[in-house]
N, C-alpha and C positions, 0 to 999 in steps of 0.2 A: 504494498498500500504505500501510498506517497505522504510523506510526513514532513508537513509545512515548519517553518521557524517559528517560535513564540514571539511576541510584540516584544522586541528588546530594545527599540530605538530605531534612529535613522540609521545611523554607523553599521549596526550590526543587523539589521532584517530588511533586507532588500523590499520585502514583499510591504512590510510598514511605511518605508518611505515611498511606496507608490499610493499608500493611501493618504499619508500625510500630504505628501505633494499635489495630488488632487484636489484636498481641501483648500488650497492656497490659489485656485483659477478663477478667474472672473470676477466676480464681485465679490469674493469670500478673501481674496489677497490681502484683506485689510485687518483679518481676524488673526485674535491673538493667539498664543502660541497655548495656553490653557485651555482655550475653547476648541481649537483644531484637535487636541489630544483626546478629549472628552468624545468627540465627533467620531474621533477614529474608533477608541475604545467601544463606543456603543456597534458603530458599525461591525468590527470584527465579532463580535459578541452575539450582533444579529445572523452572522455568517455562519458560525458554530451551531448554534441552535436549528438554523435552516438545515445543515450537514446534518446532525442528529437526528431531525426528523425526518428527513428523505432516507438516511440507515435505515430508522425504525420499519419506514415503508417498505423497503428494499426487503429486507428482513423478514416482515409478517407474509410476503409475496413468493418467499423464499428463492429470491433472486437477490445476491451479495454482492455480484461481480457485472462488468458491463464492459463494454468494448474502451471505455477511458481508462478504466483500471490495469488491460493490458498494455496498454499503451504505455503507460508512467514506469512498467514493468519490463520494458524496452522488450516487449515481446510481440511478434505479431500474429494474426491468426492462425499461424502453423508453429508459433514458437522458434523459427529460426535460427534466433541469437542461440536460445539453448543447445538445439541441436549441431550447431556449428561448432560449439564451444566441446560438446561432447565427441563428434567425430574428429576433431585436432587432436583429441588424448589418445587415441587409438585407431589410426589407420590401416585400412587393409591393403595391402600391395602383394600382387604377385601371388594371391593365395594365403600369404601370410599375415602377421601382424606387426606393424612397425610401431616400434615405441618412441613417444617424442619427450624426451627429458628437457624441462628447461633450466639450464644451469644455472641459477640464482634462487636467492631469496625472496618469495613472491609476497606480494601483500597479506595474503589471508595466511603465511607462518608466521609472523609478528602480532597474533593475536595474544591477547592478555592472557595467562595460565593461572587458575589458583591453585594452593596448594595440593589439593586431591587429584589433580592431573586434568585433560579433556579427551575422554576418550575419542570424542567427533574428530577433534584437531589430532589425535594421533593416527586414527585410521586415515585421514588424508592424507598424511606425511608416509604413512607406509605405503599406500597406493602410489605415491609420488616416487618416495627413495627405494623400496622394498625391492631385493634382488639384484640392485646394482651392484657393480664390480668393478674394482681399481687395482693399481699395484702402488703400495707402500713403499717411495722410494728412500724414506730414513731406514728401514729395517731390512732391507737386501730385497727390496723389491718383490716381497710376499704377497700373497692374494689376500683380498678383503672384499667383502660381501656384506652388504645391509642385509639386516635379518628380516626375513621377508614377512614377519607378522608383529615386530612388534619395535617402539623406538625406547631410548634409554632417556628416564625422566628425572632432570635434575630437579631436586626438592631445594630452592634456597631463597630466604625470604627477599620478597620482592622483586625476584628476578627467576619466578618458576620456569621452566623453558625444557624443551625437548632437544636432544642430540641424536646422530646416529651410531646405531647399534652395530658395531663393526664386529663381523665374525670371521675367525680364521680358517684354513683349511684342516679339516679334521675334528670342526664343532659338531658336536652331537645335537640334532633338535629335539632329541627325547628326552633329553638329561635337564637338569636345573642349570641356569647359567652360571650360579653359585657354585656350584660343582667343578667347573671349568674356567674358572675366571683369567687363566692362562692361554684361553683361545678367543678371547674377546678383547676390545677395546671401544672407546668412545669418541669419535669426533663431532668438533662442535662443527654448525649449521650458523652461525653468526659472525664467525671469522672462518666460513669455511671456502674460501677461495682456492687451497689447495685441493680440496676435496673434489671441488667442480672441474679444477682443471685436471686432476688425474682421472676422473671419471671420464671427460671428454676426451682424452688421451688414449683411455683403455678403449673405447667405441668408437676410436678415427676413422677406421675402415670396416664397421660393423653395419652389414646391412639390415640387421633387425632393430636397433637403436640407435636413435638421430639425436645428437646432442647441440641445444641452442644456446648460446650467451645471452646476457640481458638485453644487448643491442641488436641481436638477429631478430628478421622478422620470421618466427616459426610459424605462426597462424598462416599468413601467406602462402609460405612455403607450402605447407601442411595441403591448403585447399589446392593448391597446383598440383600435388600429389592426386588428391582425388580425381 
């Protein structure tokens, strides 16, 4: 749903400024600030009540959505934007699946996390990073793989966050990570330039995984492949 800004003043509420400016036209140009503010508040309250009555009528008729709601959600009649974003994540090419990896920390990854974690965010992170491989150049070019089912959660006051749970060769998925601490380590995402670079190097000649940097236009490239 479209969320409109509250009445915060001329400088911070663009919609309020439009109403305020409208009251200073024509014969109202000499009206004082106090009177104009009262008019704006009364008019805004009237619009709120009008919208509530309209919503109540739609609710009673069992029709909560109309075409304007879909327009504000940036969706056309066939949800083209949503379908396109899903297709860009997994693209069918030559009978196989091409994985698109965006090698940067995306905006949704910077979500604030509480002390109990965020299962939904973790699931999205696992979907993006799970199963990716690279070589650790600081440890004799040993293989690393992102755990396909979980992330590492760091509980830190005021800065709870998720990191890459990197498993080494020989890691047993059936055993608890606490029983094989020498077979996994943690890679930070916030300072993950090395991680992104190494993943892209590993898949530089791979036909099943395509890496894009932050400045690359991966969406347009994906559409061309389709």
